[in-house]
C-alpha positions, -999 to 999 in steps of 0.1 A, spaced: 792 296 -712 771 263 -712 767 239 -738 727 245 -753 706 214 -746 699 188 -776 657 194 -765 642 225 -773 638 238 -738 644 231 -703 628 245 -671 646 247 -637 625 255 -605 639 263 -575 626 278 -542 648 303 -522 644 329 -494 663 365 -503 671 382 -478 668 421 -476 664 451 -452 643 484 -458 659 508 -470 673 482 -494 697 507 -515 716 479 -530 685 467 -548 660 481 -578 634 505 -562 601 516 -584 578 536 -555 578 514 -522 586 481 -541 622 467 -534 632 440 -561 662 418 -549 684 398 -569 677 360 -568 698 329 -577 699 327 -611 697 364 -623 701 404 -616 674 428 -606 658 450 -628 676 480 -619 711 495 -613 729 501 -580 761 499 -568 765 464 -554 787 433 -545 783 398 -543 806 374 -524 805 349 -528 772 328 -543 778 292 -536 752 268 -560 756 230 -558 747 207 -587 746 170 -581 754 149 -610 756 117 -624 780 90 -620 781 97 -591 793 132 -597 793 167 -580 801 200 -592 805 231 -570 801 268 -584 815 299 -565 809 332 -581 811 366 -578 792 399 -586 804 438 -587 779 461 -597 795 500 -603 767 526 -616 783 550 -641 751 576 -642 720 575 -619 705 549 -646 734 535 -662 764 510 -646 789 478 -652 788 451 -644 815 421 -636 810 385 -632 834 357 -624 832 320 -607 853 291 -598 842 255 -608 851 223 -586 836 188 -602 843 158 -577 834 126 -595 837 92 -582 869 77 -594 881 106 -612 908 133 -603 889 162 -590 885 191 -617 889 231 -612 887 258 -633 878 296 -635 846 306 -655 849 331 -685 849 369 -674 809 383 -685 808 419 -680 773 439 -687 766 470 -697 731 477 -682 705 508 -689 675 512 -666 649 528 -694 618 531 -674 606 535 -642 567 537 -631 565 542 -593 526 542 -589 526 508 -603 558 494 -594 569 489 -627 608 491 -637 626 477 -672 663 479 -684 680 467 -713 715 456 -710 744 438 -735 764 409 -718 803 405 -732 812 368 -723 854 370 -732 864 332 -736 892 317 -724 911 313 -758 942 289 -752 939 288 -713 910 266 -716 906 243 -683 892 208 -676 864 228 -662 844 264 -657 861 287 -688 852 275 -725 876 289 -753 852 312 -772 827 338 -754 796 354 -768 773 383 -768 738 384 -757 711 413 -755 691 413 -724 659 421 -715 651 428 -676 619 438 -657 601 439 -626 562 443 -617 552 445 -580 513 439 -575 507 468 -550 480 481 -572 459 455 -564 429 459 -549 430 425 -523 458 435 -498 469 397 -492 484 398 -528 500 431 -526 535 416 -517 534 398 -546 558 406 -572 575 392 -608 606 397 -619 624 380 -649 654 384 -677 649 374 -718 681 372 -732 695 363 -766 729 348 -767 751 349 -801 786 329 -800 816 339 -812 818 303 -826 787 290 -842 779 259 -849 784 247 -887 756 228 -905 764 193 -899 783 203 -862 812 192 -869 830 219 -860 821 222 -822 806 253 -826 774 267 -805 739 274 -820 726 312 -810 701 303 -781 673 322 -763 669 319 -724 645 331 -700 643 330 -662 613 345 -642 607 349 -604 576 349 -582 582 368 -549 561 377 -519 578 405 -499 573 404 -463 589 441 -454 566 450 -480 536 435 -460 548 449 -430 555 485 -442 528 489 -468 499 463 -459 500 451 -422 523 447 -391 513 415 -380 544 417 -356 563 393 -371 600 383 -355 626 408 -371 645 384 -392 610 368 -408 602 409 -415 635 408 -435 627 376 -459 615 378 -494 604 341 -503 605 333 -537 603 304 -567 623 309 -596 620 289 -631 646 289 -660 638 282 -698 664 278 -723 663 263 -764 687 267 -791 674 292 -818 696 278 -847 704 241 -860 720 216 -856 716 220 -815 748 209 -794 751 195 -762 734 177 -729 705 192 -709 717 202 -677 691 209 -648 
């Protein structure tokens, strides 16, 4: 569980390329639109899928560098519900210090796809994430002693109903998460607790598979026709005072 920022908000923007294929049954689908998983958030639907592994690298100060190796397993229970298992392993390298490693807390999510509008390429789901604290088995990095519970709203909207053909491959996906910690911070922040927080994630995507199949095939190479260029942004803010922690971008 990441520490919350002293600041009321922060944003992180990344440029990514997500590779998908048609038909992509392991992603959320609304009509002719396929919504892929991104680096910072899940897709807005339910499906059977596995991510092994997702690797991120976060340069820090000092100098320091933190690498995260994360994996996910999604298993549908019914056609509109699923259980999701997330875990990870962190490696922190800092000049002048011994390398620190450790497993992250396990996160289990129950997800329900509540609405799909194929004609307008819209999909919405709700879920509850349960982060399981490490308790007495805390490590130098990775897992925290305490966990949290977080209701989540997921959504995706494709722009295939726009009248301008060049804009129809665009899509927006997002998550809204409210985190309730098991160990809330007290009034003077003396108990090393954590404030409740709200976080949001959003991506803007341009689907080249959609461009080829639903708008016009420009004869691009097959490798390009499988790409979905996208931009992601993340936002987090404490919702109770006092807040603790450091800004992490």
